[in-house]
C-alpha positions in Angstrom: 102.1 90.9 114.7 101.8 94.7 114.7 104.6 97.2 114.8 104.2 100.6 116.4 106.6 103.4 117.2 106.4 106.1 119.8 108.0 109.2 118.4 108.3 113.0 118.9 111.3 115.0 117.6 111.1 117.0 120.9 112.7 115.4 124.0 111.3 115.4 127.5 107.7 114.3 126.6 107.8 111.0 128.6 108.2 108.9 125.5 110.4 106.2 127.0 108.4 106.3 130.2 105.3 105.7 128.1 106.9 102.8 126.2 107.8 101.1 129.4 104.4 101.5 131.0 102.4 100.7 127.8 104.5 97.5 127.3 103.5 96.5 130.9 99.9 97.2 130.2 99.9 95.3 126.9 101.4 92.2 128.6 98.7 92.5 131.3 96.2 92.3 128.5 97.8 89.0 127.3 99.9 90.5 124.5 103.4 89.3 123.8 105.5 92.4 123.4 109.0 93.1 122.0 110.4 96.5 123.0 113.0 97.8 120.6 115.2 100.7 121.9 116.3 102.8 119.0 117.9 105.6 121.0 121.7 105.7 121.6 121.0 106.3 125.3 119.3 102.9 125.5 117.1 103.9 128.4 114.4 101.3 127.7 117.0 98.6 127.0 118.8 99.2 130.3 115.4 99.5 132.2 114.4 96.0 131.1 117.9 94.4 131.3 118.0 91.5 133.7 121.5 90.2 132.8 124.2 90.9 130.3 123.7 88.8 127.3 124.7 88.8 123.6 121.4 87.2 122.4 119.5 89.3 119.9 116.3 89.2 122.0 116.6 89.5 125.8 114.2 88.5 128.5 112.8 90.9 131.1 111.3 90.4 134.6 107.9 90.1 132.8 107.2 86.8 131.0 105.5 88.5 128.0 107.9 91.3 127.6 111.2 90.8 125.7 113.5 93.6 124.6 116.3 94.4 122.2 118.1 97.3 120.5 117.6 98.5 116.9 121.0 97.3 115.8 120.2 93.8 117.1 116.6 93.9 115.8 117.6 94.4 112.1 119.4 91.1 112.2 116.3 89.2 113.2 114.4 86.9 110.9 110.6 86.8 110.6 110.4 83.6 112.6 112.0 85.4 115.6 109.5 88.3 115.4 106.3 86.5 114.5 106.0 85.2 118.1 105.1 88.7 119.3 101.7 90.5 119.1 103.2 94.0 119.3 106.7 95.2 118.5 107.1 98.7 120.1 109.9 101.0 118.9 111.2 103.7 121.2 112.6 106.4 118.9 115.0 109.1 119.8 113.9 112.8 119.7 115.5 113.4 116.3 114.6 113.4 112.6 117.6 111.6 111.1 117.5 109.4 108.1 117.7 106.4 110.3 114.7 107.6 112.4 112.8 108.1 109.1 113.6 104.5 108.1 112.3 103.2 111.4 109.1 105.2 111.1 108.6 103.7 107.6 109.3 100.2 108.9 107.0 100.5 112.0 104.1 101.6 109.9 102.1 103.0 112.8 103.2 105.9 115.0 101.8 107.3 118.2 103.0 110.7 119.3 103.3 111.7 123.0 103.4 115.5 123.6 103.2 118.1 126.3 100.7 120.9 126.2 102.3 124.2 125.2 102.0 127.1 122.9 104.7 125.9 120.5 103.8 122.2 120.5 101.2 122.4 117.8 103.7 123.7 115.2 106.1 120.9 116.2 103.4 118.3 115.9 102.6 119.4 112.4 106.3 118.7 111.4 106.1 115.2 113.0 102.8 114.2 111.4 104.0 115.5 108.0 107.1 113.3 108.3 105.1 110.3 109.4 103.0 110.7 106.2 106.1 111.2 104.0 107.4 107.8 105.3 104.1 106.2 104.3 103.3 105.4 107.9 100.0 105.9 109.7 99.4 108.3 112.6 98.0 106.1 115.3 97.2 109.1 117.5 98.6 111.9 119.6 98.4 111.7 123.4 99.1 114.2 126.1 101.6 113.5 128.9 102.4 115.1 132.2 99.0 116.9 132.3 98.3 119.3 135.2 94.7 120.3 135.3 95.3 123.6 137.2 97.7 124.8 134.5 96.7 122.9 131.4 92.8 122.7 131.2 92.3 125.6 128.8 95.1 124.7 126.4 93.9 121.0 126.5 90.6 122.2 125.0 92.5 124.1 122.3 94.5 121.0 121.4 91.3 118.9 121.3 89.7 121.5 118.9 92.8 121.7 116.7 93.7 118.0 116.6 90.2 116.6 116.6 90.2 112.8 115.9 94.0 112.7 115.8 94.1 113.3 119.6 93.5 110.4 121.9 90.9 110.5 124.6 93.2 109.4 127.4 95.4 112.0 129.0 98.4 111.0 131.1 98.6 113.1 134.3 101.8 114.4 135.9 103.1 112.3 138.7 106.2 112.7 140.8 106.1 109.0 141.5 107.1 108.2 137.9 110.7 109.2 138.6 110.8 107.0 141.7 109.4 104.0 139.8 112.0 104.4 137.0 114.8 104.7 139.6 113.5 101.5 141.2 113.5 99.8 137.8 109.7 99.1 137.8 106.7 100.2 135.7 104.5 102.5 137.7 101.9 99.9 138.6 104.5 97.3 139.6 106.1 100.0 141.8 102.8 100.8 143.4 102.2 97.1 144.1 105.7 96.8 145.5 105.2 99.8 147.8 101.7 98.7 148.8 100.1 102.0 147.7 96.4 101.7 148.6 94.3 101.6 145.4 92.1 104.6 144.9 91.1 106.8 141.9 93.3 109.5 143.2 96.5 107.7 144.2 96.3 105.3 141.2 95.3 108.0 138.7 98.5 107.6 136.5 98.2 103.7 136.6 94.6 103.9 135.4 95.5 106.4 132.7 98.2 104.1 131.2 95.7 101.2 131.4 93.1 103.3 129.5 95.7 104.5 127.0 96.8 101.0 126.3 93.2 99.9 125.8 92.5 102.9 123.5 95.6 102.1 121.4 94.6 98.4 121.1 91.1 99.6 119.9 92.7 101.8 117.3 95.2 99.1 116.2 92.4 96.6 115.5 91.1 99.1 112.9 94.4 99.6 111.2 94.9 98.1 107.8 98.5 99.1 107.3 100.6 96.1 106.1 102.9 94.7 108.8 104.7 91.9 107.0 108.3 91.6 108.1 111.0 92.7 105.6 114.2 90.8 104.9 117.3 91.2 107.1 118.8 94.6 107.1 116.1 96.2 105.0 114.0 98.9 106.6 
């Protein structure tokens, strides 16, 4: 069982969208996934919700994806979490003491970010905090990329971040909002709408598939301890 968090202290970087679509990609690859929504807005929790239930771990429409909230998660025992291959924490865009504890608990953090002139400075704060919490930076990945506007700054980011930056770039897509509104990961939405498969129309689907594969490759090389801690201890 490997715990990973998606975190950036800046909002609007497609963090929850990425958690949803990566969980879908992981389960396609045969992984059992638990999504833990740590944000008070509970966007991921409500997205996967199939029925009101007081159980600590809830089912979703996808057999290998279960979900919960942070407050429910900390009451779980190891026997309840060991059934999963990946536990994915969706963190809020904040740097509170609780967020720091969750970063420490997860052990491995992936950072989604937009391309912009001020983003590099913000990323430095995030990566420093990850290190302070004795967690490992899994990688930084770009979201909502638009080639006509972002090609030059993408090269700058690649030069500055080097190996910290992941190869896969998530392109901008107007369809993402439609899929979230429909309560479906982007690939499931395309299948539901019978969108013809092509490298152009399915670009964002292929990007999330590639990002999930790249993450799994990196996670196989990670030697961060991932043993579960006692109830209530993070």
